[in-house]
MARMI-152420 format. One record per residue (C-alpha): residue number from 1; x, y, z. Coordinates in nm, 3 decimals. Example, Ala and Ser with C-alpha at 12.3 -4.5 7.8 and 13.67 -1.06 7.14 Angstrom:
BEGIN
+-----+---------+---------+---------+
!   k !       X !       Y !       Z !
+-----+---------+---------+---------+
!   1 !   1.230 !  -0.450 !   0.780 !
!   2 !   1.367 !  -0.106 !   0.714 !
+-----+---------+---------+---------+
% end
This chain:
BEGIN
+-----+---------+---------+---------+
!   k !       X !       Y !       Z !
+-----+---------+---------+---------+
!   1 !   2.194 !   1.590 !  -2.148 !
!   2 !   2.058 !   1.361 !  -1.877 !
!   3 !   1.848 !   1.445 !  -1.569 !
!   4 !   2.038 !   1.503 !  -1.249 !
!   5 !   1.741 !   1.397 !  -1.036 !
!   6 !   1.555 !   1.070 !  -1.092 !
!   7 !   1.249 !   1.038 !  -0.864 !
!   8 !   1.148 !   0.728 !  -1.060 !
!   9 !   1.408 !   0.527 !  -0.868 !
!  10 !   1.160 !   0.514 !  -0.581 !
!  11 !   0.886 !   0.374 !  -0.807 !
!  12 !   1.074 !   0.085 !  -0.966 !
!  13 !   0.909 !  -0.212 !  -0.788 !
!  14 !   0.599 !  -0.277 !  -0.577 !
!  15 !   0.825 !  -0.331 !  -0.276 !
!  16 !   1.000 !   0.001 !  -0.331 !
!  17 !   0.671 !   0.187 !  -0.373 !
!  18 !   0.536 !   0.025 !  -0.059 !
!  19 !   0.850 !   0.117 !   0.134 !
!  20 !   0.824 !   0.489 !   0.059 !
!  21 !   0.445 !   0.528 !   0.056 !
!  22 !   0.345 !   0.847 !   0.235 !
!  23 !  -0.017 !   0.755 !   0.307 !
!  24 !  -0.136 !   0.441 !   0.483 !
!  25 !  -0.482 !   0.292 !   0.449 !
!  26 !  -0.559 !   0.021 !   0.703 !
!  27 !  -0.880 !  -0.165 !   0.794 !
!  28 !  -0.880 !  -0.019 !   1.146 !
!  29 !  -0.930 !   0.328 !   0.996 !
!  30 !  -1.256 !   0.228 !   0.824 !
!  31 !  -1.605 !   0.248 !   0.973 !
!  32 !  -1.896 !   0.063 !   0.816 !
!  33 !  -2.240 !   0.231 !   0.814 !
!  34 !  -2.526 !  -0.020 !   0.846 !
!  35 !  -2.904 !   0.015 !   0.810 !
!  36 !  -3.154 !  -0.194 !   1.005 !
!  37 !  -3.526 !  -0.187 !   0.924 !
!  38 !  -3.801 !  -0.252 !   1.176 !
!  39 !  -4.025 !  -0.543 !   1.079 !
!  40 !  -3.806 !  -0.657 !   0.790 !
!  41 !  -3.822 !  -1.032 !   0.731 !
!  42 !  -3.541 !  -1.029 !   0.475 !
!  43 !  -3.280 !  -0.776 !   0.363 !
!  44 !  -3.420 !  -0.504 !   0.139 !
!  45 !  -3.188 !  -0.392 !  -0.144 !
!  46 !  -3.136 !  -0.017 !  -0.183 !
!  47 !  -3.165 !   0.043 !  -0.556 !
!  48 !  -2.946 !   0.354 !  -0.567 !
!  49 !  -2.671 !   0.188 !  -0.359 !
!  50 !  -2.593 !  -0.148 !  -0.524 !
!  51 !  -2.470 !  -0.398 !  -0.268 !
!  52 !  -2.613 !  -0.209 !   0.033 !
!  53 !  -2.933 !  -0.322 !   0.206 !
!  54 !  -3.170 !  -0.245 !   0.488 !
!  55 !  -3.094 !  -0.533 !   0.720 !
!  56 !  -3.314 !  -0.745 !   0.938 !
!  57 !  -3.197 !  -0.781 !   1.297 !
!  58 !  -3.052 !  -1.123 !   1.215 !
!  59 !  -2.871 !  -1.022 !   0.896 !
!  60 !  -2.743 !  -0.711 !   1.072 !
!  61 !  -2.571 !  -0.928 !   1.332 !
!  62 !  -2.418 !  -1.144 !   1.059 !
!  63 !  -2.293 !  -0.846 !   0.858 !
!  64 !  -2.152 !  -0.682 !   1.169 !
!  65 !  -1.962 !  -0.993 !   1.273 !
!  66 !  -1.819 !  -1.035 !   0.923 !
!  67 !  -1.707 !  -0.671 !   0.913 !
!  68 !  -1.536 !  -0.697 !   1.249 !
!  69 !  -1.365 !  -1.019 !   1.143 !
!  70 !  -1.241 !  -0.834 !   0.833 !
!  71 !  -1.076 !  -0.581 !   1.064 !
!  72 !  -1.291 !  -0.269 !   1.032 !
!  73 !  -1.245 !  -0.021 !   1.312 !
!  74 !  -1.611 !   0.045 !   1.388 !
!  75 !  -1.977 !   0.024 !   1.290 !
!  76 !  -2.219 !   0.319 !   1.252 !
!  77 !  -2.581 !   0.215 !   1.288 !
!  78 !  -2.891 !   0.377 !   1.137 !
!  79 !  -3.247 !   0.267 !   1.218 !
!  80 !  -3.545 !   0.262 !   0.981 !
!  81 !  -3.871 !   0.256 !   1.184 !
!  82 !  -4.211 !   0.135 !   1.066 !
!  83 !  -4.395 !   0.437 !   1.211 !
!  84 !  -4.294 !   0.799 !   1.245 !
!  85 !  -4.433 !   1.108 !   1.416 !
!  86 !  -4.352 !   1.476 !   1.448 !
!  87 !  -4.134 !   1.426 !   1.756 !
!  88 !  -3.945 !   1.121 !   1.632 !
!  89 !  -4.065 !   0.921 !   1.931 !
!  90 !  -3.916 !   0.593 !   1.808 !
!  91 !  -3.569 !   0.742 !   1.850 !
!  92 !  -3.599 !   0.741 !   2.229 !
!  93 !  -3.816 !   0.432 !   2.269 !
!  94 !  -3.605 !   0.156 !   2.431 !
!  95 !  -3.790 !  -0.086 !   2.204 !
!  96 !  -3.736 !   0.127 !   1.894 !
!  97 !  -3.548 !  -0.043 !   1.614 !
!  98 !  -3.222 !   0.151 !   1.653 !
!  99 !  -3.195 !   0.090 !   2.027 !
! 100 !  -3.293 !  -0.275 !   1.997 !
! 101 !  -3.033 !  -0.324 !   1.723 !
! 102 !  -2.767 !  -0.153 !   1.933 !
! 103 !  -2.837 !  -0.399 !   2.216 !
! 104 !  -2.819 !  -0.687 !   1.967 !
! 105 !  -2.478 !  -0.583 !   1.842 !
! 106 !  -2.336 !  -0.499 !   2.184 !
! 107 !  -2.442 !  -0.843 !   2.307 !
! 108 !  -2.292 !  -1.007 !   1.997 !
! 109 !  -1.967 !  -0.812 !   1.975 !
! 110 !  -1.903 !  -0.666 !   2.320 !
! 111 !  -1.600 !  -0.438 !   2.309 !
! 112 !  -1.438 !  -0.610 !   2.011 !
! 113 !  -1.533 !  -0.314 !   1.792 !
! 114 !  -1.647 !   0.046 !   1.837 !
! 115 !  -2.024 !   0.053 !   1.812 !
! 116 !  -2.162 !   0.388 !   1.697 !
! 117 !  -2.512 !   0.527 !   1.658 !
! 118 !  -2.656 !   0.807 !   1.449 !
! 119 !  -2.792 !   1.050 !   1.707 !
! 120 !  -3.040 !   1.236 !   1.490 !
! 121 !  -3.416 !   1.248 !   1.444 !
! 122 !  -3.448 !   1.259 !   1.066 !
! 123 !  -3.506 !   0.884 !   1.023 !
! 124 !  -3.780 !   0.896 !   1.288 !
! 125 !  -3.981 !   1.210 !   1.205 !
! 126 !  -4.279 !   1.214 !   0.971 !
! 127 !  -4.150 !   1.537 !   0.813 !
! 128 !  -3.795 !   1.408 !   0.765 !
! 129 !  -3.616 !   1.696 !   0.935 !
! 130 !  -3.337 !   1.648 !   1.187 !
! 131 !  -3.534 !   1.814 !   1.466 !
! 132 !  -3.878 !   1.910 !   1.589 !
! 133 !  -4.063 !   2.189 !   1.414 !
! 134 !  -4.208 !   2.507 !   1.561 !
! 135 !  -4.552 !   2.645 !   1.478 !
! 136 !  -4.423 !   2.801 !   1.157 !
! 137 !  -4.265 !   2.477 !   1.033 !
! 138 !  -3.905 !   2.576 !   1.104 !
! 139 !  -3.672 !   2.343 !   1.296 !
! 140 !  -3.668 !   2.458 !   1.659 !
! 141 !  -3.303 !   2.437 !   1.765 !
! 142 !  -3.344 !   2.435 !   2.143 !
! 143 !  -3.650 !   2.208 !   2.153 !
! 144 !  -3.454 !   1.968 !   1.935 !
! 145 !  -3.165 !   1.969 !   2.181 !
! 146 !  -3.395 !   1.829 !   2.448 !
! 147 !  -3.484 !   1.540 !   2.218 !
! 148 !  -3.115 !   1.480 !   2.138 !
! 149 !  -3.034 !   1.458 !   2.509 !
! 150 !  -3.297 !   1.188 !   2.560 !
! 151 !  -3.190 !   1.006 !   2.244 !
! 152 !  -2.826 !   1.009 !   2.350 !
! 153 !  -2.901 !   0.853 !   2.688 !
! 154 !  -3.120 !   0.587 !   2.524 !
! 155 !  -2.840 !   0.496 !   2.283 !
! 156 !  -2.581 !   0.484 !   2.559 !
! 157 !  -2.809 !   0.257 !   2.761 !
! 158 !  -2.844 !   0.034 !   2.455 !
! 159 !  -2.468 !  -0.010 !   2.433 !
! 160 !  -2.325 !   0.246 !   2.191 !
! 161 !  -1.960 !   0.335 !   2.252 !
! 162 !  -1.974 !   0.652 !   2.040 !
! 163 !  -2.268 !   0.875 !   1.954 !
! 164 !  -2.287 !   1.061 !   1.623 !
! 165 !  -2.494 !   1.381 !   1.652 !
! 166 !  -2.549 !   1.470 !   1.288 !
! 167 !  -2.831 !   1.723 !   1.301 !
! 168 !  -2.613 !   2.038 !   1.299 !
! 169 !  -2.807 !   2.202 !   1.581 !
! 170 !  -2.621 !   2.476 !   1.767 !
! 171 !  -2.501 !   2.348 !   2.103 !
! 172 !  -2.583 !   1.982 !   2.038 !
! 173 !  -2.251 !   1.842 !   2.157 !
! 174 !  -2.258 !   2.028 !   2.487 !
! 175 !  -2.616 !   1.925 !   2.563 !
! 176 !  -2.547 !   1.561 !   2.479 !
! 177 !  -2.226 !   1.559 !   2.686 !
! 178 !  -2.408 !   1.693 !   2.991 !
! 179 !  -2.695 !   1.446 !   2.948 !
! 180 !  -2.456 !   1.153 !   2.923 !
! 181 !  -2.254 !   1.263 !   3.224 !
! 182 !  -2.564 !   1.327 !   3.435 !
! 183 !  -2.690 !   0.977 !   3.351 !
! 184 !  -2.357 !   0.818 !   3.446 !
! 185 !  -2.233 !   0.749 !   3.093 !
! 186 !  -1.908 !   0.939 !   3.125 !
! 187 !  -1.722 !   0.684 !   2.911 !
! 188 !  -1.960 !   0.714 !   2.615 !
! 189 !  -1.792 !   0.930 !   2.352 !
! 190 !  -1.915 !   1.177 !   2.093 !
! 191 !  -1.819 !   1.173 !   1.725 !
! 192 !  -1.956 !   1.511 !   1.625 !
! 193 !  -2.075 !   1.573 !   1.270 !
! 194 !  -1.920 !   1.917 !   1.299 !
! 195 !  -1.899 !   2.017 !   0.934 !
! 196 !  -2.198 !   1.862 !   0.762 !
! 197 !  -2.284 !   2.032 !   0.437 !
! 198 !  -2.619 !   2.076 !   0.260 !
! 199 !  -2.506 !   1.848 !  -0.020 !
! 200 !  -2.668 !   1.709 !  -0.333 !
! 201 !  -2.480 !   1.383 !  -0.274 !
! 202 !  -2.719 !   1.261 !  -0.001 !
! 203 !  -2.987 !   1.140 !  -0.243 !
! 204 !  -2.927 !   0.763 !  -0.216 !
! 205 !  -2.908 !   0.782 !   0.164 !
! 206 !  -3.259 !   0.921 !   0.172 !
! 207 !  -3.378 !   0.611 !  -0.006 !
! 208 !  -3.178 !   0.399 !   0.238 !
! 209 !  -3.365 !   0.538 !   0.541 !
! 210 !  -3.702 !   0.590 !   0.367 !
! 211 !  -3.669 !   0.963 !   0.435 !
! 212 !  -3.990 !   1.163 !   0.462 !
! 213 !  -3.809 !   1.493 !   0.405 !
! 214 !  -4.024 !   1.786 !   0.303 !
! 215 !  -3.827 !   2.089 !   0.186 !
! 216 !  -3.454 !   2.116 !   0.247 !
! 217 !  -3.203 !   2.145 !   0.532 !
! 218 !  -3.034 !   2.467 !   0.427 !
! 219 !  -3.113 !   2.647 !   0.753 !
! 220 !  -2.904 !   2.407 !   0.961 !
! 221 !  -2.658 !   2.224 !   0.736 !
! 222 !  -2.362 !   2.425 !   0.605 !
! 223 !  -2.347 !   2.607 !   0.275 !
! 224 !  -2.118 !   2.421 !   0.030 !
! 225 !  -1.921 !   2.738 !  -0.040 !
! 226 !  -1.805 !   2.790 !   0.319 !
! 227 !  -1.481 !   2.657 !   0.466 !
! 228 !  -1.399 !   2.896 !   0.752 !
! 229 !  -1.741 !   2.824 !   0.896 !
! 230 !  -1.647 !   2.456 !   0.920 !
! 231 !  -1.346 !   2.540 !   1.133 !
! 232 !  -1.563 !   2.749 !   1.362 !
! 233 !  -1.807 !   2.460 !   1.402 !
! 234 !  -1.521 !   2.222 !   1.480 !
! 235 !  -1.375 !   2.460 !   1.738 !
! 236 !  -1.712 !   2.495 !   1.910 !
! 237 !  -1.776 !   2.119 !   1.914 !
! 238 !  -1.434 !   2.046 !   2.062 !
! 239 !  -1.494 !   2.312 !   2.329 !
! 240 !  -1.829 !   2.147 !   2.409 !
! 241 !  -1.669 !   1.807 !   2.458 !
! 242 !  -1.648 !   1.629 !   2.123 !
! 243 !  -1.408 !   1.335 !   2.131 !
! 244 !  -1.377 !   1.333 !   1.751 !
! 245 !  -1.513 !   1.550 !   1.470 !
! 246 !  -1.637 !   1.478 !   1.120 !
! 247 !  -1.651 !   1.638 !   0.777 !
! 248 !  -1.939 !   1.520 !   0.557 !
! 249 !  -1.935 !   1.462 !   0.258 !
! 250 !  -1.574 !   1.367 !   0.192 !
! 251 !  -1.476 !   1.387 !  -0.176 !
! 252 !  -1.617 !   1.728 !  -0.262 !
! 253 !  -1.475 !   1.866 !   0.065 !
! 254 !  -1.120 !   1.731 !   0.079 !
! 255 !  -0.993 !   2.085 !   0.132 !
! 256 !  -1.211 !   2.107 !   0.443 !
! 257 !  -1.084 !   1.768 !   0.561 !
! 258 !  -0.728 !   1.898 !   0.526 !
! 259 !  -0.807 !   2.220 !   0.711 !
! 260 !  -0.983 !   2.025 !   0.986 !
! 261 !  -0.689 !   1.788 !   1.023 !
! 262 !  -0.451 !   2.078 !   1.061 !
! 263 !  -0.668 !   2.258 !   1.319 !
! 264 !  -0.831 !   1.984 !   1.524 !
! 265 !  -0.681 !   1.857 !   1.851 !
! 266 !  -0.904 !   1.546 !   1.829 !
! 267 !  -0.933 !   1.275 !   1.559 !
! 268 !  -1.096 !   1.379 !   1.232 !
! 269 !  -1.340 !   1.154 !   1.047 !
! 270 !  -1.474 !   1.197 !   0.695 !
! 271 !  -1.790 !   1.035 !   0.560 !
! 272 !  -1.759 !   0.889 !   0.209 !
! 273 !  -2.131 !   0.925 !   0.152 !
! 274 !  -2.401 !   0.750 !  -0.047 !
! 275 !  -2.385 !   0.965 !  -0.360 !
! 276 !  -2.008 !   0.921 !  -0.383 !
! 277 !  -2.055 !   0.546 !  -0.344 !
! 278 !  -2.332 !   0.535 !  -0.606 !
! 279 !  -2.127 !   0.722 !  -0.867 !
! 280 !  -1.837 !   0.480 !  -0.842 !
! 281 !  -2.062 !   0.174 !  -0.841 !
! 282 !  -2.258 !   0.305 !  -1.139 !
! 283 !  -1.947 !   0.378 !  -1.343 !
! 284 !  -1.793 !   0.043 !  -1.253 !
! 285 !  -2.110 !  -0.144 !  -1.347 !
! 286 !  -2.089 !   0.014 !  -1.692 !
! 287 !  -1.726 !  -0.085 !  -1.733 !
! 288 !  -1.606 !   0.274 !  -1.739 !
! 289 !  -1.364 !   0.240 !  -1.447 !
! 290 !  -1.181 !  -0.036 !  -1.260 !
! 291 !  -1.389 !  -0.087 !  -0.947 !
! 292 !  -1.138 !  -0.209 !  -0.686 !
! 293 !  -0.866 !   0.027 !  -0.798 !
! 294 !  -1.103 !   0.323 !  -0.794 !
! 295 !  -1.239 !   0.242 !  -0.449 !
! 296 !  -0.891 !   0.221 !  -0.298 !
! 297 !  -0.789 !   0.542 !  -0.473 !
! 298 !  -1.095 !   0.722 !  -0.333 !
! 299 !  -1.028 !   0.601 !   0.021 !
! 300 !  -0.658 !   0.681 !  -0.005 !
! 301 !  -0.738 !   1.035 !  -0.119 !
! 302 !  -0.948 !   1.089 !   0.193 !
! 303 !  -0.667 !   0.960 !   0.414 !
! 304 !  -0.415 !   1.173 !   0.224 !
! 305 !  -0.627 !   1.481 !   0.291 !
! 306 !  -0.583 !   1.412 !   0.662 !
! 307 !  -0.879 !   1.202 !   0.781 !
! 308 !  -0.793 !   0.968 !   1.066 !
! 309 !  -1.117 !   0.773 !   1.017 !
! 310 !  -1.333 !   0.708 !   0.711 !
! 311 !  -1.698 !   0.609 !   0.716 !
! 312 !  -1.759 !   0.419 !   0.395 !
! 313 !  -2.000 !   0.158 !   0.261 !
! 314 !  -1.696 !  -0.022 !   0.120 !
! 315 !  -1.537 !  -0.065 !   0.465 !
! 316 !  -1.570 !  -0.444 !   0.501 !
! 317 !  -1.482 !  -0.517 !   0.139 !
! 318 !  -1.186 !  -0.279 !   0.135 !
! 319 !  -1.063 !  -0.418 !   0.468 !
! 320 !  -1.047 !  -0.765 !   0.313 !
! 321 !  -0.847 !  -0.631 !   0.019 !
! 322 !  -0.606 !  -0.444 !   0.243 !
! 323 !  -0.528 !  -0.749 !   0.454 !
+-----+---------+---------+---------+
% end
């Protein structure tokens, strides 16, 4: 009449649940994305991402220090320039906002954290695409690779420990690796955005970087219905020299995160992106969900799927909760 097996014994107290927990979520596994805007005199709120701002150089340093003190594992930096052109010239300018901000943070933090940079042209082009365009208006893969090589060296010179090529150009990891090695930056690593999908969840991010995008990115970002293709991209990036790989977005692609974790010989990151952040913040603001509990559940689900690292706008806040 009574059950022979009682799994509830292992759920009786917080201490018991903690003892047998299968998935760990620690501050060191979290990476905080940060935006810095050229010419900003004060932080600019991003309306679709409550609590996230475009920083000034000074407030960026303050936010970075606070995040590192909270225990986050790394910082991913995005630049928002005042002027843009077809080639994304500000991306390779040593005095461009992203490279200046990288130098600021490396001087402030040294090697106390892992400083990362978005190695992509979309924030810097006047058409908003991740590469340069050919005469017909299509992104030119190989011409873009030349720009990525120059951008990678500029970011390494500015102090980035890890570069994040996110443009989904064929061969981007190999070209960046060779450029870094030829310039003497053999210790600068590559966190490859290997499986980046053409997602509807990027909307708030485009506000965050003042994106000038015209059209869509379907010819270079992955189709949301494809999973095997992601594994092929990961395999190619690892063969080209990626030190870690990424799946982006995270929540709608947890199956891909799991498959990547099972197949990849290098660490796997997942990006808990702007749209995912905005949905939780919006629901919490309306009282429909418990904010802290939901955030930790979201991040735990990404870890449970197999991600070694999580890029999330909640990184600093969650790190404080976890410790």
